[in-house]
Backbone bond lengths (Angstrom), bond angles and torsions (degrees), N, CA, C in turn:
res aa  C-N    CA-C-N  psi(-1)  N-CA   C-N-CA  omega(-1)  CA-C   N-CA-C  phi
1 M - - - 1.446 - - 1.530 108.87 -
2 T 1.316 116.34 129.98 1.457 120.24 -178.56 1.523 109.87 -94.50
3 P 1.340 117.04 149.62 1.466 118.90 177.26 1.523 110.58 -67.45
4 I 1.294 115.75 153.46 1.466 121.16 -179.89 1.525 108.69 -77.03
5 D 1.322 116.25 125.62 1.452 121.65 174.47 1.531 106.57 -86.78
6 L 1.337 116.08 101.70 1.461 120.19 -174.77 1.524 112.76 -62.96
7 R 1.330 117.24 -37.36 1.468 119.58 179.17 1.525 109.91 -63.41
8 A 1.324 117.08 -44.74 1.468 120.74 179.15 1.525 110.73 -65.75
9 A 1.342 116.34 -39.26 1.465 120.21 179.33 1.523 110.46 -65.01
10 W 1.332 118.04 -38.95 1.461 121.45 -177.62 1.526 111.66 -74.67
11 T 1.334 117.99 -33.26 1.465 120.75 -177.47 1.526 112.98 -92.27
12 A 1.311 117.27 6.22 1.465 120.79 179.77 1.521 112.40 -73.07
13 R 1.298 116.80 -7.69 1.461 122.35 -177.88 1.523 108.49 -140.29
14 P 1.337 118.05 163.28 1.472 119.95 177.35 1.537 110.49 -63.28
15 W 1.317 116.54 159.40 1.470 121.58 -175.99 1.523 112.28 -55.29
16 W 1.346 116.98 -40.79 1.461 119.67 -177.29 1.528 110.98 -67.88
17 M 1.331 116.45 -32.98 1.456 120.23 177.91 1.529 109.71 -74.22
18 S 1.328 116.81 -33.17 1.460 120.45 175.10 1.522 110.90 -64.94
19 L 1.339 117.37 -34.73 1.471 120.21 175.63 1.530 110.84 -64.28
20 I 1.318 116.64 -42.69 1.470 120.46 177.65 1.528 109.76 -64.51
21 F 1.327 116.63 -41.91 1.471 122.24 176.31 1.528 110.05 -58.29
22 G 1.337 116.62 -47.72 1.465 120.75 178.74 1.519 112.01 -61.18
23 F 1.336 116.89 -40.29 1.458 121.27 177.41 1.530 110.15 -62.29
24 C 1.336 116.84 -45.06 1.471 120.56 178.76 1.529 110.80 -61.90
25 L 1.334 117.58 -40.53 1.469 120.79 177.39 1.528 110.76 -61.83
26 F 1.345 116.55 -46.86 1.459 120.98 178.75 1.526 111.05 -58.74
27 M 1.322 116.19 -48.14 1.464 119.74 -178.40 1.532 111.30 -64.57
28 T 1.335 117.51 -37.46 1.463 121.70 -177.88 1.524 112.67 -71.13
29 F 1.336 116.63 -43.81 1.463 119.75 -170.61 1.525 115.12 -104.46
30 V 1.337 118.43 -14.21 1.461 120.06 -179.10 1.528 111.32 -117.35
31 Y 1.347 116.03 -64.02 1.457 118.90 -170.85 1.531 114.20 -70.22
32 M 1.327 117.86 -48.93 1.469 119.34 -176.06 1.535 112.70 -63.93
33 P 1.344 120.00 -40.55 1.472 117.59 174.51 1.538 112.13 -60.35
34 F 1.348 116.03 -40.91 1.471 119.47 175.64 1.521 110.22 -60.44
35 D 1.338 116.20 -48.68 1.456 122.09 -177.83 1.527 111.40 -59.98
36 M 1.315 115.77 -43.11 1.467 120.45 -177.02 1.528 113.00 -72.20
37 F 1.339 116.33 -45.31 1.460 119.33 -167.14 1.522 115.07 -105.92
38 L 1.318 119.15 -19.13 1.459 120.47 -176.07 1.525 114.22 -114.04
39 K 1.318 117.07 -31.43 1.463 119.73 -178.44 1.526 109.75 -73.33
40 P 1.333 117.42 129.37 1.467 119.78 178.34 1.533 111.97 -64.46
41 V 1.304 116.32 148.47 1.468 121.76 -179.71 1.522 110.72 -55.71
42 A 1.319 117.66 -39.18 1.464 121.41 -178.01 1.527 112.22 -62.98
43 A 1.323 118.04 -25.10 1.466 121.81 -178.69 1.518 112.66 -97.13
44 D 1.317 117.41 -3.90 1.467 121.13 -175.24 1.514 112.52 -71.39
45 Q 1.335 114.93 137.08 1.457 122.61 174.48 1.524 108.54 -143.61
46 E 1.306 116.38 134.99 1.461 123.26 174.48 1.527 106.82 -136.29
47 V 1.323 116.36 142.44 1.460 121.08 177.01 1.522 107.96 -111.12
48 W 1.320 115.15 125.87 1.466 122.31 177.59 1.515 108.11 -127.24
49 F 1.324 116.30 120.85 1.467 122.96 177.89 1.527 111.76 55.04
50 G 1.343 116.19 30.69 1.450 121.85 177.15 1.516 114.81 90.41
51 F 1.311 117.53 -1.18 1.461 120.74 -178.48 1.520 110.16 -109.24
52 L 1.319 115.45 129.98 1.456 122.36 -176.56 1.522 110.88 -81.25
53 L 1.323 115.54 124.63 1.458 121.84 173.22 1.527 107.36 -105.76
54 T 1.319 116.57 141.69 1.459 120.84 179.30 1.523 109.81 -130.06
55 G 1.321 115.94 166.19 1.455 121.47 175.75 1.514 113.06 61.41
56 W 1.326 115.23 -136.59 1.468 120.17 -176.86 1.525 113.32 -65.02
57 A 1.330 116.99 -32.98 1.474 118.88 177.58 1.526 109.78 -61.24
58 A 1.321 116.85 -39.97 1.467 120.73 177.72 1.523 110.39 -69.79
59 K 1.313 116.77 -45.99 1.466 121.25 -177.04 1.531 111.02 -60.21
60 L 1.327 116.82 -39.67 1.465 120.38 -177.76 1.530 113.35 -73.29
61 T 1.333 117.59 -20.28 1.467 119.66 178.65 1.528 112.90 -94.90
62 E 1.329 117.84 -7.78 1.467 120.86 -179.84 1.528 113.83 -58.04
63 P 1.333 119.52 -39.49 1.471 117.83 178.86 1.535 113.47 -59.87
64 V 1.323 116.92 -29.03 1.466 119.43 177.93 1.531 109.82 -68.38
65 H 1.337 116.65 -45.70 1.466 119.73 175.99 1.524 110.76 -60.37
66 W 1.315 116.57 -41.82 1.460 121.04 -179.92 1.530 110.53 -60.51
67 A 1.326 116.37 -44.50 1.466 120.93 179.02 1.532 111.32 -63.80
68 I 1.323 117.42 -38.45 1.467 121.11 178.95 1.522 110.33 -64.04
69 Y 1.332 117.01 -46.55 1.476 119.90 179.11 1.524 111.41 -65.51
70 A 1.321 117.28 -39.79 1.468 120.40 178.85 1.535 110.44 -64.48
71 A 1.326 117.11 -42.99 1.464 120.50 177.76 1.527 110.44 -63.51
72 G 1.340 116.91 -40.17 1.455 120.68 177.43 1.521 112.03 -63.54
73 A 1.339 116.61 -42.94 1.470 120.47 178.95 1.531 110.39 -62.67
74 Y 1.313 116.70 -46.87 1.467 120.67 -179.59 1.530 110.85 -65.09
75 G 1.322 115.85 -47.16 1.462 120.43 -178.20 1.517 112.69 -62.32
76 L 1.341 117.40 -39.51 1.465 119.96 178.37 1.521 111.67 -76.16
77 W 1.319 118.00 -32.43 1.460 120.74 177.08 1.523 110.22 -62.56
78 K 1.328 115.90 -47.15 1.467 121.07 -178.03 1.526 113.25 -92.90
79 M 1.344 116.89 -3.06 1.469 122.86 -177.36 1.533 110.41 51.69
80 K 1.319 114.94 51.12 1.464 122.44 -177.36 1.531 111.40 -67.18
81 T 1.321 115.81 141.90 1.465 120.48 -178.64 1.525 112.35 -63.00
82 W 1.332 118.02 -29.19 1.468 119.79 -179.27 1.526 112.46 -70.19
83 M 1.312 117.65 -10.50 1.472 119.58 177.89 1.527 111.37 -67.30
84 W 1.338 116.96 -25.87 1.454 119.46 175.65 1.521 107.29 -103.82
85 P 1.284 120.32 123.34 1.461 130.94 11.03 1.533 113.98 -98.27
86 W 1.333 118.98 7.72 1.471 120.35 -170.57 1.518 113.81 -64.93
87 A 1.323 119.17 -35.20 1.467 120.62 177.17 1.528 110.02 -64.01
88 A 1.328 116.46 -43.20 1.465 120.31 178.61 1.528 110.90 -67.13
89 A 1.324 117.28 -39.19 1.462 120.83 179.40 1.533 110.63 -63.93
90 Y 1.319 116.98 -42.99 1.467 119.64 178.60 1.529 110.32 -66.33
91 S 1.332 117.10 -41.50 1.457 120.84 178.07 1.531 110.98 -62.17
92 L 1.324 117.49 -38.89 1.467 121.27 175.62 1.523 110.30 -63.51
93 Q 1.316 117.24 -41.72 1.458 121.07 177.56 1.525 110.43 -60.85
94 V 1.326 117.21 -39.22 1.471 120.77 178.06 1.530 109.72 -65.43
95 A 1.346 117.35 -43.29 1.467 120.79 179.32 1.530 110.60 -60.35
96 I 1.325 116.93 -46.65 1.468 120.91 179.24 1.523 110.11 -65.76
97 S 1.320 116.57 -40.01 1.463 121.64 178.55 1.530 110.65 -60.68
98 M 1.324 116.87 -43.57 1.464 120.53 178.63 1.526 110.93 -65.90
99 L 1.332 116.87 -35.78 1.461 121.12 176.77 1.531 110.26 -62.94
100 V 1.312 116.79 -50.13 1.467 121.72 -179.96 1.532 110.51 -62.49
101 F 1.331 116.95 -44.93 1.462 122.39 -178.81 1.530 110.46 -59.82
102 S 1.335 117.68 -44.91 1.464 121.66 -179.87 1.523 111.78 -70.15
103 L 1.331 116.70 -41.18 1.465 119.72 178.38 1.528 111.53 -62.87
104 A 1.318 116.85 -37.72 1.462 121.04 179.42 1.525 111.34 -63.92
105 R 1.310 116.20 -22.44 1.460 121.20 178.78 1.523 111.96 -98.48
106 G 1.345 116.68 8.53 1.455 122.08 173.30 1.511 115.92 80.31
107 S 1.306 117.98 20.74 1.459 120.24 -177.53 1.530 110.23 -109.11
108 L 1.334 116.41 91.55 1.462 120.90 -178.50 1.528 111.33 -68.23
109 V 1.328 117.83 -48.14 1.467 121.14 -179.49 1.524 109.86 -66.63
110 G 1.329 116.85 -44.89 1.461 121.09 178.10 1.518 111.69 -59.98
111 S 1.323 116.41 -37.72 1.463 121.27 178.59 1.517 111.15 -62.91
112 A 1.324 116.19 -46.93 1.463 120.67 -178.85 1.524 111.24 -64.62
113 V 1.337 116.52 -42.82 1.462 120.49 -179.36 1.527 110.53 -65.35
114 T 1.330 116.51 -47.14 1.463 121.08 -179.76 1.524 110.78 -61.41
115 F 1.320 116.80 -44.80 1.458 121.17 178.33 1.528 110.44 -59.25
116 A 1.334 116.88 -46.14 1.472 121.01 -179.39 1.526 111.10 -61.84
117 I 1.321 117.15 -41.18 1.467 120.75 179.46 1.523 110.51 -61.96
118 F 1.320 117.64 -45.46 1.465 120.79 -178.56 1.527 113.01 -73.90
119 M 1.328 117.07 -18.40 1.462 119.36 176.35 1.527 112.26 -75.59
120 V 1.328 117.76 -18.65 1.471 120.45 178.42 1.533 110.24 -62.97
121 P 1.354 119.68 -56.79 1.475 117.70 177.63 1.523 112.88 -66.43
122 T 1.328 117.23 -30.03 1.465 120.04 178.15 1.525 110.07 -61.03
123 T 1.323 116.43 -48.18 1.467 121.64 179.50 1.523 110.54 -64.07
124 A 1.326 116.20 -44.09 1.470 120.14 -179.83 1.524 110.70 -61.54
125 L 1.320 117.37 -43.81 1.467 120.62 179.28 1.524 111.39 -65.39
126 F 1.327 116.53 -39.33 1.460 119.35 178.93 1.527 111.14 -64.27
127 R 1.333 116.67 -36.93 1.465 121.22 -179.39 1.531 113.15 -79.95
128 A 1.316 117.64 -6.30 1.470 121.73 -174.08 1.533 113.47 -93.56
129 R 1.306 116.60 24.43 1.477 120.30 -176.74 1.527 112.87 -51.54
130 T 1.314 117.42 -44.81 1.473 120.46 -176.67 1.532 112.19 -66.82
131 R 1.327 117.48 -24.63 1.467 121.28 178.06 1.521 111.03 -65.80
132 F 1.324 116.88 -28.25 1.455 122.10 -177.95 1.520 113.03 -96.72
133 S 1.306 116.47 9.23 1.467 120.66 179.61 1.521 110.02 -80.13
134 T 1.309 115.95 152.19 1.454 120.52 175.57 1.515 108.91 -68.92
135 P 1.373 117.41 129.96 1.469 119.23 -178.11 1.519 112.98 -64.00
């Protein structure tokens, strides 16, 4: 087994994809374990498809979010072919979810801005098909 060359692992993808990879790593190894095991049920919140879940409903759906982030971290680390189109599809779901979440709170301008921001990585991931191809 060879040691992991971190520089090679980090430069194996464009900078913006490395940021998404880093975010997935953070969520997988730092935030989700905290959320699952340390955050009290009463303080739990999860957003799915733009709808806020709280308490036990949020706590019970956390493993799904954890699995999504872990799959994203693994898929981006290894640049797995199955990441395309699924990374873009999930990113689109997040963009739509943020739009619905903001609209439900009465923020039309905030909704449009948030949606536009999340569409940037969605578009980039959708256009990155060749990055996920087998060499």
